[in-house]
N, C-alpha and C positions, 0 to 999 in steps of 0.2 A: 504493500500500500504506500502510495506517495505521501511524503511528509505533510504536504498541505491538506491532503484529504483526511489524514489522521487528526490534524489540529482541528479541522472543521467538525469531525465527528465528536471530538472531546467537547467542543463548545456547545454541542447540542444536548449533552447529558444533563446539565442543570435545567435547561429549558424543558426537557422531558419530565424531570422530577417535579418541576413547578406545575406543568400541565397535568400530571397525575394527581397532584394535590387539589387543583381546581376541579378535576374531573370527579372527585368524590362528591361534590355538591354539598349543600346544606344537609345536616342530619334531620331525620323525620321527627315529628312531634310524638313523644312517648306518652305523656299524660299532661292534662291541664286541670287546674282547680280554680274555681271562681267563687266558692263559698255560698252557703245558704244564708239569706238575710234573716236575722232574728226578728221575731214579731214584736219584741219589747225594746227595740233600739240597740240594747247591748246586754250581754251576759257572758259568763265564763265559757270559753270555747270547749267543744266536746265533739264526739264523733258525729253527732247529728248536725254539726255545723258544716260538714264536708259534703259538697254537692256530687263529687265523683264517686260512684259506688265501688269502684275498684281500689280506692285509696283508704288508708288508715292514718289518722293523725296521732302523733306521739308528742307528749309534753314533758319537758325536763326542767330541772331546777325549780324555781318558784312558778313556772308555767302551769303547773297542776293546781296551784292555789292552796295547797295544804288542806287544812280543815276549815278554812274560812272561805265562804262564797264571795267575799268582797275583794279578793285579790287573785293573782294569776293572769294568764293571757286571756283576753276577752275577744269575742266576735262582735263586730259593730256595724251598723248601717243606720246613719241618721236620716230622718225623714226630710222631705223638702222644707225650706228652700235650699238646703245644703245638697250639692250634687257630688257624690263620691261613690266608689265601689264598696261593696261589702268587704270587710277586711279584719284581720287580726290586729290587736292593739296591746302593747306591753306596759301601758301606763300604770296598771294595777299590780305589777310584779314588785314585791317587796325586796327581792334579791334577783340576781341574774336569772334569766329564763330563756327558754328556747322551744321551738316547735319544729317538727319534721313531718314529712309525708312519706308513706311507704306503700308501694304498689303490692297488692296482695299476691300477685302471680309472678312478678318479674323483678329481677335486679335491673339496673339501668347502666349501660355502658356509656360513660361520659368522657371517654378518652378521645383524642383527636379533636374534632370540632364540636364535641358535645357541649351544650350550653343551657343556661337557665335564663328565662326572660320573666320579669316580674314588675308589678306596680308597687310603688312605695311612697310613703310620706314619713318624714323624720323630724322630730323636734329636739331642740337643745343640742348638747354635745354628743348625743348618741350616734353610733356608726353601725349601720346594719350590714351584716356580712353573711356569706353563704356558710352553711353547716352541712357536713355529710357524714354518714356512717358507712364504712367500707364493709365488704362481706366478711372480713375477719374480725369485725367488732370494733375496729379503730374509729375514733371520732376525731374529725378535723374541722377547723374553722379557717377560712381563707383571709388573705391580706387585702383582697379587693373589697371595698366597702363603699356605701353611699351614705351621705350625711344630710344635714339640715335642708329641708325642703318645705316651703310654706304651702305648696300645692302638690297635687299628685303628679308623679313622673313615672316613666317606664325605663328600666335598666336591663342590660343584657350582659351576662358574664360567660365567657368561654372558659371552662374549668381548667383546661390545660395551661392557661395563661396565669393561673393563680398559684401563689405560694401558700403553704399550709403549715399550721401548728396544731399539735394534739390538744384536745379539750378533755377536762375532767367533767364528764357529762352530768354527774350527780349534782355538782355545784355550778355547772356551766361557767367555768373559769379556765384559763389557760393552764396546761399541765405544768407541773413544777420544774421540769427539766429545761423549759424555755427553748427547745431546739426546733429548727425548721425541719419539716418532713419533705425531703426532696423526691420528686417524681413518684408520688403514691400511685398505686394500682387503681385506676379509675374505671376498669373494665367491668367491675361488679359493685356498683354502689347500692347499698341496701336502703338507706333513708336520705332524704334531701330536705333541708329546711333552712331556717334563719335564726340568728341571734344578734343582739347588740351588746352582749356581755355586761349589761348593767341593770340595776334596778330602775323601775319607772318612778315618776314623780306624781302619779295620780292624775286626776282630771285637770284640764287647763293646759297652757302652752309650754309647760316646763321641759320635760325630757321623756321621750318614748319613741317607739317605732311602730309603723303600720305596714302591713303587707296585704295587698289586694290579690289580683289574679296572678297565678303562677303557671308558667309553661316550661316543660322540660323536654329538651331535644337531644336525642342520642339514639341508642339501640336497646330494645327490650331483650333481656336475657332471662330465660326461664329459670325459676328457682329450683 
């Protein structure tokens, strides 16, 4: 093979790799949750708050509300004239709290271009970030976060772009070792959710986080 032909062939390799990546296309929608609107404006979130029959909601830290019905993560839908989606709200958490969604039949492969798209609203210094449970039971929270927003916004996170740290899920705080988890196995994610790693400040514009519609894009993997 002539030298110039070899050089030309080598120059095509990165183009072919890039073309292959684009050829994958966007990942399909695995599941979506839009929440059931409460009849009484707001109350502690529970399984009957979940609109998608294939999903289970899991609550952690003070998200479960303990023995008191006055705290924990709530489901909220204000009546007109306020226009907003039905959403979870962490204002009543007296300590750090979190929630996640679990597909009853499938893990989710969120490697590659796998992503989460969600509606959010955040008050105060809270930073809302993704939370995942891997198939081996490891809990991780991501460094990608969204902060204060006076109105509703939509965000999209590609999970392979995120750096992760382990979470003590009972307390919903960072693990004591403080180490980054490099390149976790995202091919079998068991639960997908959110946390702001803080207590809420109650009603009013103090500090809390809201999550509306959630869409998860990737590949379903049978349990």
